N, C-alpha and C positions, 0 to 999 in steps of 0.2 A: 233383118239386120240385128245382130246382137251388140254392135258397137265395139267388138273386140279388135284391137290393133292387129294388123297383119305383119307387123315388124317382129323379128325374133326378140324374145324377152331374156335379158341377161341378169343374173344375180351375181353381185360382186361381194365376196367375203373379204373381210379386212378393209371395208370401204371407207372407214374413218381413219385408216392408218397412213403411213408415209407414202407408199405407192398407190394404195387403194384410192385415196382422195384424187390423185392425178388421173387414174383410170376413169373414175366416175365423171370427172370434169370433162375429159376428152370425149367420152361417150355421149354426154349430155350436149356438148357443143356441136357435134356432128349430127345427132338426132337419127342415126341410121338404125339404132336398136332402142327398145324400151328398157330402161334401167331400173332394177330393184336393188336397194342397198340394205345392209343388215347391221345389227349391233347386238352384243350380248348384254348391253345395259338398256333396260326398259326406258329410263328417262331420256336416253339419247335417241331411242326410236321415236318417242313422242316429239322431241325437238325436230327431228328430220321430217316427220309427218306434218308438223306445223309449218315447215318450210316448203311444203308441197311435194315432198319426195314420196315415192313408193317405198316405204321402209318397213322392215319386218324384224321381229325379235328372233335371233338365232344364236344359240349358245352351243358350241361344239361339245361341251360337257353334258349337254341335255338333248339326246336324240329325239325326245318328244317334241322339240321345237322345230324339227327339220321339215315335217310334212307341210305345214302351212307356208313356211318360207320358200319351199321348192315348188309349190303348186303353180303350174302354168309356165315354169321356167324351161327355156330351150337350151341355154348355154350358161355354164357355171364357171366363175373364176375362183379357183381354190387356192387359198393361202392359209396354212395352218400356223399354230402358235409355236413359241420357243420353249418346247417341253417334249419329253419322251412321250407324253400323251398324244402327240401329233399322230402317232401310228394308229391309235384307236380312233381319233378324230377323223383321220383320212378314210379309214376303212368304213366307218359308219356313215359318213356323209356321202361317200361314193355309192354305197348300197342304197341309201335313201334317194339319191339322184336317179339311180336306175329305176327304182319303183315309181318315181314321180314322172318318168318319161323324159328326163333331160337327155339331150342328144349329144352334147359336146362339153367336155371338161378341159379347161385351160389351167394348168397347174404351174404355180411359181415355185420352182425348186432352187437348186444351187448349182454351182459350177463344178460338178463332180463327174469323174470318169467311172465306168461301170464297176471297177474293182476297188473303189475307194474304201478304206477301212476306218476313216474318221467317223465316230458314232453319229453325230447329228447329220452329216452328209449321207451316211448310209441309210438313215431313216427316210430321207427324201427319196433315195433310190428305191427303197422298198415300196414307198407310196406310189411311185411311178409305175412299178411293175404291177401293183394291184389295180391301178387305173387301167392299164393296158389289158389286163385279164378280165376286166368288167364287161367288155364287149361294147362299151361306149366309145364314141369318137374322142380322140384326145390330142392335145398339144402340150409339150413341155417347154417351159422357159428356164434357161440356165444362166441367171445373172451372176457375175463375179462381184467383187467388192463394190458396194455402193459409194459413189462420190459423196452422197448426202450424209454418210456417216461422219464426214469431216465437219458437219454442223452439230453433231450430237456426241456420240461416244468417243470419236477420235478428233474432236474439235481442238484446235491449237491454242490451248489456254496459256496465258502469260508468254505469248510469242514462242511457245514450244509445242511442236507436233510430236507426240509419242506414238511410236509404232512398236509392235511386239513380234515382228517377223524379221528382226535384225535388218541386214542390208539387202534382203532378197527382193526380187521383183514381184509386183502385185498387179493384177489386171483390174481395171476400174470401169464402171458404167454409171451413167447418170440415172437417177430415179425417173426422171422425165422420159428418158429413152426406153426404160423398161415399160413404163405406162403406155407409151406410144405403140410399142410392139404388142402389148397385151390388148389394147383397144382395137388395133387393126385386126388381130386374130379373132376377137370376139365379134367384131362387125362383119367380117368376111366369112367366118364360120368354117365348119368341117369340110365343106366341098373343096376348099383351098388348103386348109391347114391340118387336116387329119393326119396323124402319124408323123408329125414334124417335131423335131427338136431344134429349138432356136437358142444359139449360144450368144451371150451378151457380155463380151469383154472387149472394150473398144480402144483402150490405151493401156500401156504397161509402164509403170513408174516405180522406182524404189521410194522409200520414205524420204530421203534427202531430196530426191527429184520433185516429189510433191511439195515439200517445204519451199523449194526454189520457185515453183510456179505460184504458190500462195503469196510468197514474198513479193514477186514481181507484180501481181495483180493488186495487192493491198498497199504496196509501198512500205511495208513493215519488214523487219528483219526476223523472219520466222525460222528458227533452228529445228533440227530433227533429233530427237532422243531415241536412239536405237536400243530397244529392250528385247527380251526373249520370252519364251513360253512360260518360264518360271515366274517372271514378273507379271505376266497376264494372269496366271493362276493366283498369285498373291492378291491381285486386284479383285478377283471374284470372291476370294475368301475374306475380304475386308468387310467391315460393317456398312460401307458406303454403297455396295453393289449387291442387289438381291436378285439372283438368278437361280433357277432350279439346278441342283448339283450335277445331275446327269448332263444337262445341256451345257453348263459351264465347262465341264470336263471335255465335251466335244469341241468347244471353242479353243480350249488349251491345246488339244490334240491337233486342231487345224494349224495352229502356230508352229507346233513341233514339226509337223509333216511338211509345211511350207519351207521351214528352215533346213531340214535334213534332206529335202529333195523328193520325198515320196509323193508330194503333191506339187512338184515343180511346174506342172502345167498351169497352176494358178497364175504364174507369171507369163502368160501368153495372150496374144490377141486372137479372138474368134468373134468376129463382128458380123452378126446377121441382121443388125438394125436396118441397113439400106435395102436388103432383100425383102423385108416385110413392110417397111414404111415408105420406101422410095426416097428417104432423106438420110443424110449423113448423121452419124451420132455425134454428140457433143464431145469435144476434147476437154481435158482437165482445165485448161486455160479458159475455154469458153464457159464451162460450168462455173468456175470460180468467179469469173467476171459477173455472171448473173447473180451470184450470191455474195458479192464483195462486201456489202455492209454487214451481213451476218457473220462473215469470217472475221472482219475487223473487230466486231463486238466481242466475239469469242476470244480473239487473240489479246484483247485488252484485259480480260479477266485474269485474276491471279488465283 
């Protein structure tokens, strides 16, 4: 007996991020797989190890870090960063996963159709095609706009919710539902989920409709300020927001194409959450109720 667990071993990239934390929490709660977490910050790795985690240093800019991080891994949750470098990152980590004997890659992508011309959406599509060509088992997740962005980038400051897709419809998904789908796929593995695309857009609302829901839940009068792609570009070129220029332009193009209809499918429901998890996805009202105090705190800020 060598004491090695017979459970599949899962490595979650982005395990300290918005969705990654929720995935790890769900996997640890059920205990159906062994979980390895990673960070590109060595001090964070040490903190995680001190907390009893199987934690490894992995920096997507440093392929030398891949070998030890992937050793013994059966299933990989792949989430790349917000940069054109994601193309190199994805290619090199997929190659390393193949050499390490990983059997299944679950990739968190975007809500993009095959012929999408938005730059940063196209990068995700190219990553997906490379994963498929690798010969490894794969599953692609396609989340639409995160409801959780209403706590961060799109938080309703001073009782004003600013959106940059004018009055167009937007599909929404709770981060917790993305995590539940991801965890289910990682637990159940390729026998059930190989070659599957799961679409995660569970409710469609315009900016004013979102503001109405947030107002009803918080008891505050939250208005919606309808802005366009040019305003979004001005935000990224200001000194307050620091994003790689290539990626920023992709975000601006997303707003343009949502407004002019080239990405009109962004405003549609495609809800695979119940098929994967056996549970209904959260509505915007349910999600906002869960995060009521955080929304109120944001709305009070000026």
